mmCIF file as gemmi writes it, N, C-alpha and C atoms, coordinates in Angstrom:
data_model
loop_
_atom_site.group_PDB
_atom_site.id
_atom_site.type_symbol
_atom_site.label_atom_id
_atom_site.label_alt_id
_atom_site.label_comp_id
_atom_site.label_asym_id
_atom_site.label_entity_id
_atom_site.label_seq_id
_atom_site.pdbx_PDB_ins_code
_atom_site.Cartn_x
_atom_site.Cartn_y
_atom_site.Cartn_z
_atom_site.occupancy
_atom_site.B_iso_or_equiv
_atom_site.pdbx_formal_charge
_atom_site.auth_seq_id
_atom_site.auth_asym_id
_atom_site.pdbx_PDB_model_num
ATOM 1 N N . MET Axp A 1 ? 13.925 26.108 30.001 1 0 ? 1 A 1
ATOM 2 C CA . MET Axp A 1 ? 14.162 26.206 28.571 1 0 ? 1 A 1
ATOM 3 C C . MET Axp A 1 ? 13.002 25.535 27.826 1 0 ? 1 A 1
ATOM 4 N N . ILE Axp A 2 ? 12.504 26.177 26.816 1 0 ? 2 A 1
ATOM 5 C CA . ILE Axp A 2 ? 11.387 25.662 26.031 1 0 ? 2 A 1
ATOM 6 C C . ILE Axp A 2 ? 11.926 24.837 24.868 1 0 ? 2 A 1
ATOM 7 N N . ASN Axp A 3 ? 11.332 23.669 24.674 1 0 ? 3 A 1
ATOM 8 C CA . ASN Axp A 3 ? 11.723 22.801 23.568 1 0 ? 3 A 1
ATOM 9 C C . ASN Axp A 3 ? 11.265 23.42 22.254 1 0 ? 3 A 1
ATOM 10 N N . LYS Axp A 4 ? 12.189 23.608 21.308 1 0 ? 4 A 1
ATOM 11 C CA . LYS Axp A 4 ? 11.876 24.221 20.021 1 0 ? 4 A 1
ATOM 12 C C . LYS Axp A 4 ? 11.142 23.269 19.09 1 0 ? 4 A 1
ATOM 13 N N . TYR Axp A 5 ? 11.261 21.99 19.315 1 0 ? 5 A 1
ATOM 14 C CA . TYR Axp A 5 ? 10.711 21 18.406 1 0 ? 5 A 1
ATOM 15 C C . TYR Axp A 5 ? 9.409 20.429 18.963 1 0 ? 5 A 1
ATOM 16 N N . PRO Axp A 6 ? 8.403 20.271 18.102 1 0 ? 6 A 1
ATOM 17 C CA . PRO Axp A 6 ? 7.135 19.705 18.594 1 0 ? 6 A 1
ATOM 18 C C . PRO Axp A 6 ? 7.325 18.253 19.005 1 0 ? 6 A 1
ATOM 19 N N . ILE Axp A 7 ? 6.546 17.859 19.955 1 0 ? 7 A 1
ATOM 20 C CA . ILE Axp A 7 ? 6.591 16.462 20.381 1 0 ? 7 A 1
ATOM 21 C C . ILE Axp A 7 ? 6.016 15.612 19.26 1 0 ? 7 A 1
ATOM 22 N N . GLU Axp A 8 ? 6.724 14.557 18.939 1 0 ? 8 A 1
ATOM 23 C CA . GLU Axp A 8 ? 6.297 13.692 17.85 1 0 ? 8 A 1
ATOM 24 C C . GLU Axp A 8 ? 4.974 13.021 18.191 1 0 ? 8 A 1
ATOM 25 N N . LYS Axp A 9 ? 4.067 13.013 17.221 1 0 ? 9 A 1
ATOM 26 C CA . LYS Axp A 9 ? 2.788 12.349 17.437 1 0 ? 9 A 1
ATOM 27 C C . LYS Axp A 9 ? 3.026 10.852 17.631 1 0 ? 9 A 1
ATOM 28 N N . ASN Axp A 10 ? 2.143 10.228 18.378 1 0 ? 10 A 1
ATOM 29 C CA . ASN Axp A 10 ? 2.25 8.797 18.618 1 0 ? 10 A 1
ATOM 30 C C . ASN Axp A 10 ? 2.266 8.017 17.305 1 0 ? 10 A 1
ATOM 31 N N . LEU Axp A 11 ? 1.434 8.426 16.343 1 0 ? 11 A 1
ATOM 32 C CA . LEU Axp A 11 ? 1.411 7.757 15.044 1 0 ? 11 A 1
ATOM 33 C C . LEU Axp A 11 ? 2.759 7.846 14.354 1 0 ? 11 A 1
ATOM 34 N N . ASP Axp A 12 ? 3.366 9.023 14.372 1 0 ? 12 A 1
ATOM 35 C CA . ASP Axp A 12 ? 4.668 9.188 13.727 1 0 ? 12 A 1
ATOM 36 C C . ASP Axp A 12 ? 5.714 8.304 14.391 1 0 ? 12 A 1
ATOM 37 N N . TYR Axp A 13 ? 5.688 8.257 15.708 1 0 ? 13 A 1
ATOM 38 C CA . TYR Axp A 13 ? 6.633 7.404 16.434 1 0 ? 13 A 1
ATOM 39 C C . TYR Axp A 13 ? 6.43 5.936 16.062 1 0 ? 13 A 1
ATOM 40 N N . THR Axp A 14 ? 5.189 5.494 16.085 1 0 ? 14 A 1
ATOM 41 C CA . THR Axp A 14 ? 4.873 4.1 15.752 1 0 ? 14 A 1
ATOM 42 C C . THR Axp A 14 ? 5.311 3.777 14.329 1 0 ? 14 A 1
ATOM 43 N N . TYR Axp A 15 ? 5.031 4.688 13.413 1 0 ? 15 A 1
ATOM 44 C CA . TYR Axp A 15 ? 5.417 4.485 12.017 1 0 ? 15 A 1
ATOM 45 C C . TYR Axp A 15 ? 6.938 4.435 11.877 1 0 ? 15 A 1
ATOM 46 N N . ASN Axp A 16 ? 7.647 5.35 12.534 1 0 ? 16 A 1
ATOM 47 C CA . ASN Axp A 16 ? 9.106 5.369 12.444 1 0 ? 16 A 1
ATOM 48 C C . ASN Axp A 16 ? 9.73 4.096 12.999 1 0 ? 16 A 1
ATOM 49 N N . VAL Axp A 17 ? 9.187 3.605 14.093 1 0 ? 17 A 1
ATOM 50 C CA . VAL Axp A 17 ? 9.678 2.342 14.67 1 0 ? 17 A 1
ATOM 51 C C . VAL Axp A 17 ? 9.412 1.196 13.69 1 0 ? 17 A 1
ATOM 52 N N . PHE Axp A 18 ? 8.215 1.182 13.11 1 0 ? 18 A 1
ATOM 53 C CA . PHE Axp A 18 ? 7.853 0.15 12.144 1 0 ? 18 A 1
ATOM 54 C C . PHE Axp A 18 ? 8.82 0.153 10.959 1 0 ? 18 A 1
ATOM 55 N N . VAL Axp A 19 ? 9.078 1.335 10.411 1 0 ? 19 A 1
ATOM 56 C CA . VAL Axp A 19 ? 9.993 1.434 9.26 1 0 ? 19 A 1
ATOM 57 C C . VAL Axp A 19 ? 11.396 1.005 9.659 1 0 ? 19 A 1
ATOM 58 N N . PHE Axp A 20 ? 11.847 1.43 10.823 1 0 ? 20 A 1
ATOM 59 C CA . PHE Axp A 20 ? 13.166 1.02 11.296 1 0 ? 20 A 1
ATOM 60 C C . PHE Axp A 20 ? 13.272 -0.499 11.354 1 0 ? 20 A 1
ATOM 61 N N . GLU Axp A 21 ? 12.239 -1.142 11.872 1 0 ? 21 A 1
ATOM 62 C CA . GLU Axp A 21 ? 12.244 -2.603 11.949 1 0 ? 21 A 1
ATOM 63 C C . GLU Axp A 21 ? 12.271 -3.24 10.563 1 0 ? 21 A 1
ATOM 64 N N . GLN Axp A 22 ? 11.655 -2.577 9.577 1 0 ? 22 A 1
ATOM 65 C CA . GLN Axp A 22 ? 11.643 -3.114 8.215 1 0 ? 22 A 1
ATOM 66 C C . GLN Axp A 22 ? 13.009 -3.005 7.546 1 0 ? 22 A 1
ATOM 67 N N . ILE Axp A 23 ? 13.738 -1.932 7.835 1 0 ? 23 A 1
ATOM 68 C CA . ILE Axp A 23 ? 14.995 -1.698 7.124 1 0 ? 23 A 1
ATOM 69 C C . ILE Axp A 23 ? 16.23 -2.14 7.908 1 0 ? 23 A 1
ATOM 70 N N . ASN Axp A 24 ? 16.078 -2.384 9.194 1 0 ? 24 A 1
ATOM 71 C CA . ASN Axp A 24 ? 17.211 -2.813 10.01 1 0 ? 24 A 1
ATOM 72 C C . ASN Axp A 24 ? 17.708 -4.167 9.512 1 0 ? 24 A 1
ATOM 73 N N . ASN Axp A 25 ? 18.939 -4.209 9.075 1 0 ? 25 A 1
ATOM 74 C CA . ASN Axp A 25 ? 19.584 -5.422 8.535 1 0 ? 25 A 1
ATOM 75 C C . ASN Axp A 25 ? 18.907 -5.941 7.27 1 0 ? 25 A 1
ATOM 76 N N . ALA Axp A 26 ? 18.18 -5.091 6.571 1 0 ? 26 A 1
ATOM 77 C CA . ALA Axp A 26 ? 17.493 -5.5 5.341 1 0 ? 26 A 1
ATOM 78 C C . ALA Axp A 26 ? 18.416 -5.321 4.141 1 0 ? 26 A 1
ATOM 79 N N . SER Axp A 27 ? 17.993 -5.882 3.038 1 0 ? 27 A 1
ATOM 80 C CA . SER Axp A 27 ? 18.767 -5.757 1.799 1 0 ? 27 A 1
ATOM 81 C C . SER Axp A 27 ? 18.666 -4.334 1.257 1 0 ? 27 A 1
ATOM 82 N N . THR Axp A 28 ? 19.539 -4.018 0.342 1 0 ? 28 A 1
ATOM 83 C CA . THR Axp A 28 ? 19.524 -2.704 -0.295 1 0 ? 28 A 1
ATOM 84 C C . THR Axp A 28 ? 18.211 -2.474 -1.019 1 0 ? 28 A 1
ATOM 85 N N . ARG Axp A 29 ? 17.668 -3.49 -1.634 1 0 ? 29 A 1
ATOM 86 C CA . ARG Axp A 29 ? 16.396 -3.376 -2.356 1 0 ? 29 A 1
ATOM 87 C C . ARG Axp A 29 ? 15.276 -2.938 -1.414 1 0 ? 29 A 1
ATOM 88 N N . ILE Axp A 30 ? 15.212 -3.541 -0.256 1 0 ? 30 A 1
ATOM 89 C CA . ILE Axp A 30 ? 14.183 -3.207 0.734 1 0 ? 30 A 1
ATOM 90 C C . ILE Axp A 30 ? 14.391 -1.774 1.232 1 0 ? 30 A 1
ATOM 91 N N . LYS Axp A 31 ? 15.618 -1.392 1.485 1 0 ? 31 A 1
ATOM 92 C CA . LYS Axp A 31 ? 15.903 -0.037 1.95 1 0 ? 31 A 1
ATOM 93 C C . LYS Axp A 31 ? 15.509 0.995 0.902 1 0 ? 31 A 1
ATOM 94 N N . ARG Axp A 32 ? 15.79 0.712 -0.349 1 0 ? 32 A 1
ATOM 95 C CA . ARG Axp A 32 ? 15.405 1.628 -1.434 1 0 ? 32 A 1
ATOM 96 C C . ARG Axp A 32 ? 13.887 1.766 -1.526 1 0 ? 32 A 1
ATOM 97 N N . LYS Axp A 33 ? 13.192 0.644 -1.346 1 0 ? 33 A 1
ATOM 98 C CA . LYS Axp A 33 ? 11.728 0.669 -1.387 1 0 ? 33 A 1
ATOM 99 C C . LYS Axp A 33 ? 11.193 1.619 -0.318 1 0 ? 33 A 1
ATOM 100 N N . TRP Axp A 34 ? 11.704 1.513 0.889 1 0 ? 34 A 1
ATOM 101 C CA . TRP Axp A 34 ? 11.232 2.365 1.978 1 0 ? 34 A 1
ATOM 102 C C . TRP Axp A 34 ? 11.656 3.816 1.793 1 0 ? 34 A 1
ATOM 103 N N . MET Axp A 35 ? 12.786 4.057 1.141 1 0 ? 35 A 1
ATOM 104 C CA . MET Axp A 35 ? 13.186 5.43 0.819 1 0 ? 35 A 1
ATOM 105 C C . MET Axp A 35 ? 12.189 6.045 -0.164 1 0 ? 35 A 1
ATOM 106 N N . THR Axp A 36 ? 11.742 5.25 -1.128 1 0 ? 36 A 1
ATOM 107 C CA . THR Axp A 36 ? 10.744 5.73 -2.085 1 0 ? 36 A 1
ATOM 108 C C . THR Axp A 36 ? 9.437 6.052 -1.366 1 0 ? 36 A 1
ATOM 109 N N . TYR Axp A 37 ? 9.02 5.18 -0.46 1 0 ? 37 A 1
ATOM 110 C CA . TYR Axp A 37 ? 7.798 5.434 0.307 1 0 ? 37 A 1
ATOM 111 C C . TYR Axp A 37 ? 7.918 6.737 1.092 1 0 ? 37 A 1
ATOM 112 N N . GLU Axp A 38 ? 9.075 6.979 1.686 1 0 ? 38 A 1
ATOM 113 C CA . GLU Axp A 38 ? 9.29 8.209 2.445 1 0 ? 38 A 1
ATOM 114 C C . GLU Axp A 38 ? 9.223 9.43 1.539 1 0 ? 38 A 1
ATOM 115 N N . ARG Axp A 39 ? 9.77 9.319 0.349 1 0 ? 39 A 1
ATOM 116 C CA . ARG Axp A 39 ? 9.705 10.436 -0.606 1 0 ? 39 A 1
ATOM 117 C C . ARG Axp A 39 ? 8.262 10.728 -1.006 1 0 ? 39 A 1
ATOM 118 N N . ILE Axp A 40 ? 7.474 9.671 -1.177 1 0 ? 40 A 1
ATOM 119 C CA . ILE Axp A 40 ? 6.057 9.861 -1.509 1 0 ? 40 A 1
ATOM 120 C C . ILE Axp A 40 ? 5.349 10.586 -0.372 1 0 ? 40 A 1
ATOM 121 N N . LEU Axp A 41 ? 5.605 10.163 0.859 1 0 ? 41 A 1
ATOM 122 C CA . LEU Axp A 41 ? 4.994 10.828 2.009 1 0 ? 41 A 1
ATOM 123 C C . LEU Axp A 41 ? 5.403 12.299 2.073 1 0 ? 41 A 1
ATOM 124 N N . ASP Axp A 42 ? 6.667 12.583 1.783 1 0 ? 42 A 1
ATOM 125 C CA . ASP Axp A 42 ? 7.139 13.97 1.778 1 0 ? 42 A 1
ATOM 126 C C . ASP Axp A 42 ? 6.396 14.793 0.732 1 0 ? 42 A 1
ATOM 127 N N . GLU Axp A 43 ? 6.223 14.238 -0.462 1 0 ? 43 A 1
ATOM 128 C CA . GLU Axp A 43 ? 5.516 14.953 -1.52 1 0 ? 43 A 1
ATOM 129 C C . GLU Axp A 43 ? 4.047 15.167 -1.156 1 0 ? 43 A 1
ATOM 130 N N . LEU Axp A 44 ? 3.437 14.151 -0.575 1 0 ? 44 A 1
ATOM 131 C CA . LEU Axp A 44 ? 2.045 14.29 -0.152 1 0 ? 44 A 1
ATOM 132 C C . LEU Axp A 44 ? 1.905 15.389 0.894 1 0 ? 44 A 1
ATOM 133 N N . TYR Axp A 45 ? 2.847 15.434 1.802 1 0 ? 45 A 1
ATOM 134 C CA . TYR Axp A 45 ? 2.83 16.466 2.839 1 0 ? 45 A 1
ATOM 135 C C . TYR Axp A 45 ? 2.988 17.849 2.204 1 0 ? 45 A 1
ATOM 136 N N . LYS Axp A 46 ? 3.886 17.966 1.23 1 0 ? 46 A 1
ATOM 137 C CA . LYS Axp A 46 ? 4.141 19.248 0.562 1 0 ? 46 A 1
ATOM 138 C C . LYS Axp A 46 ? 2.902 19.768 -0.168 1 0 ? 46 A 1
ATOM 139 N N . ILE Axp A 47 ? 2.096 18.855 -0.715 1 0 ? 47 A 1
ATOM 140 C CA . ILE Axp A 47 ? 0.908 19.308 -1.453 1 0 ? 47 A 1
ATOM 141 C C . ILE Axp A 47 ? -0.329 19.403 -0.552 1 0 ? 47 A 1
ATOM 142 N N . GLY Axp A 48 ? -0.119 19.227 0.747 1 0 ? 48 A 1
ATOM 143 C CA . GLY Axp A 48 ? -1.201 19.441 1.702 1 0 ? 48 A 1
ATOM 144 C C . GLY Axp A 48 ? -2.075 18.24 1.993 1 0 ? 48 A 1
ATOM 145 N N . GLU Axp A 49 ? -1.648 17.059 1.595 1 0 ? 49 A 1
ATOM 146 C CA . GLU Axp A 49 ? -2.428 15.833 1.819 1 0 ? 49 A 1
ATOM 147 C C . GLU Axp A 49 ? -2.054 15.192 3.161 1 0 ? 49 A 1
ATOM 148 N N . ILE Axp A 50 ? -2.151 15.982 4.222 1 0 ? 50 A 1
ATOM 149 C CA . ILE Axp A 50 ? -1.706 15.535 5.542 1 0 ? 50 A 1
ATOM 150 C C . ILE Axp A 50 ? -2.574 14.398 6.08 1 0 ? 50 A 1
ATOM 151 N N . LYS Axp A 51 ? -3.878 14.478 5.875 1 0 ? 51 A 1
ATOM 152 C CA . LYS Axp A 51 ? -4.763 13.404 6.338 1 0 ? 51 A 1
ATOM 153 C C . LYS Axp A 51 ? -4.457 12.099 5.606 1 0 ? 51 A 1
ATOM 154 N N . LEU Axp A 52 ? -4.12 12.203 4.342 1 0 ? 52 A 1
ATOM 155 C CA . LEU Axp A 52 ? -3.77 11.015 3.566 1 0 ? 52 A 1
ATOM 156 C C . LEU Axp A 52 ? -2.468 10.405 4.08 1 0 ? 52 A 1
ATOM 157 N N . VAL Axp A 53 ? -1.518 11.246 4.426 1 0 ? 53 A 1
ATOM 158 C CA . VAL Axp A 53 ? -0.258 10.772 5.004 1 0 ? 53 A 1
ATOM 159 C C . VAL Axp A 53 ? -0.543 9.994 6.283 1 0 ? 53 A 1
ATOM 160 N N . ASP Axp A 54 ? -1.395 10.547 7.136 1 0 ? 54 A 1
ATOM 161 C CA . ASP Axp A 54 ? -1.741 9.862 8.387 1 0 ? 54 A 1
ATOM 162 C C . ASP Axp A 54 ? -2.452 8.538 8.118 1 0 ? 54 A 1
ATOM 163 N N . GLU Axp A 55 ? -3.361 8.531 7.15 1 0 ? 55 A 1
ATOM 164 C CA . GLU Axp A 55 ? -4.064 7.288 6.824 1 0 ? 55 A 1
ATOM 165 C C . GLU Axp A 55 ? -3.094 6.224 6.329 1 0 ? 55 A 1
ATOM 166 N N . ILE Axp A 56 ? -2.154 6.62 5.494 1 0 ? 56 A 1
ATOM 167 C CA . ILE Axp A 56 ? -1.143 5.672 5.001 1 0 ? 56 A 1
ATOM 168 C C . ILE Axp A 56 ? -0.357 5.097 6.177 1 0 ? 56 A 1
ATOM 169 N N . LYS Axp A 57 ? 0.088 5.969 7.074 1 0 ? 57 A 1
ATOM 170 C CA . LYS Axp A 57 ? 0.866 5.508 8.232 1 0 ? 57 A 1
ATOM 171 C C . LYS Axp A 57 ? 0.057 4.56 9.107 1 0 ? 57 A 1
ATOM 172 N N . TYR Axp A 58 ? -1.213 4.901 9.358 1 0 ? 58 A 1
ATOM 173 C CA . TYR Axp A 58 ? -2.06 4.02 10.161 1 0 ? 58 A 1
ATOM 174 C C . TYR Axp A 58 ? -2.199 2.647 9.518 1 0 ? 58 A 1
ATOM 175 N N . ARG Axp A 59 ? -2.493 2.638 8.245 1 0 ? 59 A 1
ATOM 176 C CA . ARG Axp A 59 ? -2.751 1.363 7.574 1 0 ? 59 A 1
ATOM 177 C C . ARG Axp A 59 ? -1.493 0.502 7.488 1 0 ? 59 A 1
ATOM 178 N N . ILE Axp A 60 ? -0.36 1.133 7.241 1 0 ? 60 A 1
ATOM 179 C CA . ILE Axp A 60 ? 0.885 0.365 7.154 1 0 ? 60 A 1
ATOM 180 C C . ILE Axp A 60 ? 1.265 -0.196 8.517 1 0 ? 60 A 1
ATOM 181 N N . THR Axp A 61 ? 1.116 0.601 9.563 1 0 ? 61 A 1
ATOM 182 C CA . THR Axp A 61 ? 1.469 0.098 10.894 1 0 ? 61 A 1
ATOM 183 C C . THR Axp A 61 ? 0.464 -0.926 11.4 1 0 ? 61 A 1
ATOM 184 N N . ASP Axp A 62 ? -0.705 -1.013 10.757 1 0 ? 62 A 1
ATOM 185 C CA . ASP Axp A 62 ? -1.676 -2.06 11.077 1 0 ? 62 A 1
ATOM 186 C C . ASP Axp A 62 ? -1.429 -3.314 10.238 1 0 ? 62 A 1
ATOM 187 N N . ASP Axp A 63 ? -0.253 -3.397 9.648 1 0 ? 63 A 1
ATOM 188 C CA . ASP Axp A 63 ? 0.212 -4.564 8.885 1 0 ? 63 A 1
ATOM 189 C C . ASP Axp A 63 ? -0.462 -4.772 7.533 1 0 ? 63 A 1
ATOM 190 N N . GLU Axp A 64 ? -0.974 -3.699 6.941 1 0 ? 64 A 1
ATOM 191 C CA . GLU Axp A 64 ? -1.45 -3.825 5.569 1 0 ? 64 A 1
ATOM 192 C C . GLU Axp A 64 ? -0.231 -3.769 4.643 1 0 ? 64 A 1
ATOM 193 N N . ASN Axp A 65 ? -0.381 -4.323 3.463 1 0 ? 65 A 1
ATOM 194 C CA . ASN Axp A 65 ? 0.694 -4.326 2.481 1 0 ? 65 A 1
ATOM 195 C C . ASN Axp A 65 ? 1.009 -2.89 2.067 1 0 ? 65 A 1
ATOM 196 N N . ALA Axp A 66 ? 2.241 -2.464 2.299 1 0 ? 66 A 1
ATOM 197 C CA . ALA Axp A 66 ? 2.631 -1.072 2.054 1 0 ? 66 A 1
ATOM 198 C C . ALA Axp A 66 ? 2.443 -0.674 0.591 1 0 ? 66 A 1
ATOM 199 N N . LYS Axp A 67 ? 2.837 -1.521 -0.321 1 0 ? 67 A 1
ATOM 200 C CA . LYS Axp A 67 ? 2.721 -1.187 -1.748 1 0 ? 67 A 1
ATOM 201 C C . LYS Axp A 67 ? 1.264 -0.975 -2.136 1 0 ? 67 A 1
ATOM 202 N N . LYS Axp A 68 ? 0.392 -1.857 -1.672 1 0 ? 68 A 1
ATOM 203 C CA . LYS Axp A 68 ? -1.033 -1.725 -1.985 1 0 ? 68 A 1
ATOM 204 C C . LYS Axp A 68 ? -1.62 -0.461 -1.365 1 0 ? 68 A 1
ATOM 205 N N . VAL Axp A 69 ? -1.216 -0.159 -0.141 1 0 ? 69 A 1
ATOM 206 C CA . VAL Axp A 69 ? -1.722 1.038 0.538 1 0 ? 69 A 1
ATOM 207 C C . VAL Axp A 69 ? -1.323 2.283 -0.243 1 0 ? 69 A 1
ATOM 208 N N . PHE Axp A 70 ? -0.058 2.371 -0.612 1 0 ? 70 A 1
ATOM 209 C CA . PHE Axp A 70 ? 0.405 3.542 -1.361 1 0 ? 70 A 1
ATOM 210 C C . PHE Axp A 70 ? -0.302 3.658 -2.704 1 0 ? 70 A 1
ATOM 211 N N . LYS Axp A 71 ? -0.407 2.556 -3.426 1 0 ? 71 A 1
ATOM 212 C CA . LYS Axp A 71 ? -1.053 2.588 -4.744 1 0 ? 71 A 1
ATOM 213 C C . LYS Axp A 71 ? -2.532 2.984 -4.616 1 0 ? 71 A 1
ATOM 214 N N . THR Axp A 72 ? -3.237 2.372 -3.69 1 0 ? 72 A 1
ATOM 215 C CA . THR Axp A 72 ? -4.666 2.626 -3.527 1 0 ? 72 A 1
ATOM 216 C C . THR Axp A 72 ? -4.947 4.058 -3.085 1 0 ? 72 A 1
ATOM 217 N N . LEU Axp A 73 ? -4.263 4.501 -2.057 1 0 ? 73 A 1
ATOM 218 C CA . LEU Axp A 73 ? -4.56 5.814 -1.498 1 0 ? 73 A 1
ATOM 219 C C . LEU Axp A 73 ? -4.066 6.961 -2.363 1 0 ? 73 A 1
ATOM 220 N N . THR Axp A 74 ? -2.963 6.773 -3.066 1 0 ? 74 A 1
ATOM 221 C CA . THR Axp A 74 ? -2.496 7.862 -3.928 1 0 ? 74 A 1
ATOM 222 C C . THR Axp A 74 ? -3.359 7.999 -5.176 1 0 ? 74 A 1
ATOM 223 N N . ASN Axp A 75 ? -4.131 6.978 -5.505 1 0 ? 75 A 1
ATOM 224 C CA . ASN Axp A 75 ? -5.068 7.096 -6.626 1 0 ? 75 A 1
ATOM 225 C C . ASN Axp A 75 ? -6.193 8.072 -6.313 1 0 ? 75 A 1
ATOM 226 N N . LYS Axp A 76 ? -6.423 8.38 -5.044 1 0 ? 76 A 1
ATOM 227 C CA . LYS Axp A 76 ? -7.468 9.313 -4.632 1 0 ? 76 A 1
ATOM 228 C C . LYS Axp A 76 ? -7.117 10.767 -4.981 1 0 ? 76 A 1
ATOM 229 N N . ILE Axp A 77 ? -5.836 11.033 -5.206 1 0 ? 77 A 1
ATOM 230 C CA . ILE Axp A 77 ? -5.383 12.398 -5.448 1 0 ? 77 A 1
ATOM 231 C C . ILE Axp A 77 ? -5.634 12.755 -6.908 1 0 ? 77 A 1
ATOM 232 N N . LYS Axp A 78 ? -6.334 13.839 -7.111 1 0 ? 78 A 1
ATOM 233 C CA . LYS Axp A 78 ? -6.675 14.253 -8.472 1 0 ? 78 A 1
ATOM 234 C C . LYS Axp A 78 ? -5.539 15.022 -9.147 1 0 ? 78 A 1
ATOM 235 N N . ASN Axp A 79 ? -4.911 15.926 -8.439 1 0 ? 79 A 1
ATOM 236 C CA . ASN Axp A 79 ? -3.869 16.772 -9.022 1 0 ? 79 A 1
ATOM 237 C C . ASN Axp A 79 ? -2.493 16.404 -8.479 1 0 ? 79 A 1
ATOM 238 N N . LYS Axp A 80 ? -1.883 15.411 -9.098 1 0 ? 80 A 1
ATOM 239 C CA . LYS Axp A 80 ? -0.545 14.99 -8.688 1 0 ? 80 A 1
ATOM 240 C C . LYS Axp A 80 ? 0.483 15.767 -9.497 1 0 ? 80 A 1
ATOM 241 N N . ASN Axp A 81 ? 1.572 16.159 -8.828 1 0 ? 81 A 1
ATOM 242 C CA . ASN Axp A 81 ? 2.647 16.793 -9.573 1 0 ? 81 A 1
ATOM 243 C C . ASN Axp A 81 ? 3.503 15.716 -10.243 1 0 ? 81 A 1
ATOM 244 N N . ASP Axp A 82 ? 4.393 16.127 -11.124 1 0 ? 82 A 1
ATOM 245 C CA . ASP Axp A 82 ? 5.205 15.175 -11.881 1 0 ? 82 A 1
ATOM 246 C C . ASP Axp A 82 ? 6.076 14.302 -10.982 1 0 ? 82 A 1
ATOM 247 N N . LYS Axp A 83 ? 6.664 14.908 -9.969 1 0 ? 83 A 1
ATOM 248 C CA . LYS Axp A 83 ? 7.526 14.151 -9.061 1 0 ? 83 A 1
ATOM 249 C C . LYS Axp A 83 ? 6.741 13.054 -8.346 1 0 ? 83 A 1
ATOM 250 N N . LEU Axp A 84 ? 5.55 13.402 -7.879 1 0 ? 84 A 1
ATOM 251 C CA . LEU Axp A 84 ? 4.719 12.419 -7.197 1 0 ? 84 A 1
ATOM 252 C C . LEU Axp A 84 ? 4.325 11.297 -8.145 1 0 ? 84 A 1
ATOM 253 N N . ASN Axp A 85 ? 3.958 11.634 -9.355 1 0 ? 85 A 1
ATOM 254 C CA . ASN Axp A 85 ? 3.629 10.593 -10.343 1 0 ? 85 A 1
ATOM 255 C C . ASN Axp A 85 ? 4.799 9.662 -10.596 1 0 ? 85 A 1
ATOM 256 N N . LEU Axp A 86 ? 5.991 10.207 -10.731 1 0 ? 86 A 1
ATOM 257 C CA . LEU Axp A 86 ? 7.186 9.382 -10.961 1 0 ? 86 A 1
ATOM 258 C C . LEU Axp A 86 ? 7.427 8.439 -9.782 1 0 ? 86 A 1
ATOM 259 N N . LEU Axp A 87 ? 7.308 8.987 -8.585 1 0 ? 87 A 1
ATOM 260 C CA . LEU Axp A 87 ? 7.536 8.162 -7.393 1 0 ? 87 A 1
ATOM 261 C C . LEU Axp A 87 ? 6.504 7.039 -7.284 1 0 ? 87 A 1
ATOM 262 N N . ILE Axp A 88 ? 5.253 7.357 -7.518 1 0 ? 88 A 1
ATOM 263 C CA . ILE Axp A 88 ? 4.199 6.354 -7.426 1 0 ? 88 A 1
ATOM 264 C C . ILE Axp A 88 ? 4.408 5.273 -8.483 1 0 ? 88 A 1
ATOM 265 N N . ASN Axp A 89 ? 4.777 5.676 -9.677 1 0 ? 89 A 1
ATOM 266 C CA . ASN Axp A 89 ? 5.004 4.71 -10.746 1 0 ? 89 A 1
ATOM 267 C C . ASN Axp A 89 ? 6.248 3.849 -10.522 1 0 ? 89 A 1
ATOM 268 N N . SER Axp A 90 ? 7.128 4.293 -9.626 1 0 ? 90 A 1
ATOM 269 C CA . SER Axp A 90 ? 8.358 3.528 -9.379 1 0 ? 90 A 1
ATOM 270 C C . SER Axp A 90 ? 8.183 2.42 -8.345 1 0 ? 90 A 1
ATOM 271 N N . ILE Axp A 91 ? 7.022 2.373 -7.693 1 0 ? 91 A 1
ATOM 272 C CA . ILE Axp A 91 ? 6.822 1.311 -6.697 1 0 ? 91 A 1
ATOM 273 C C . ILE Axp A 91 ? 6.125 0.116 -7.303 1 0 ? 91 A 1
């Protein structure tokens, strides 16, 4: 039987474990923050900024400040949609 789902990239696995560790037994505020970060990544992926998504994941899993990484790297995007702007402004 052939697996229908692609094997998760090592970066994605590392990032998911990192996020799990951040939100496991965390406060609601922390969980909401990480939900916002995930929404930003989803929007970036939707607009084709896949390399930027990977860079964000690498930098966050290398223990850089997540808020600074998101703010700095999303400033590189010239054509942000309204949803992405709202999400970025909410962090």
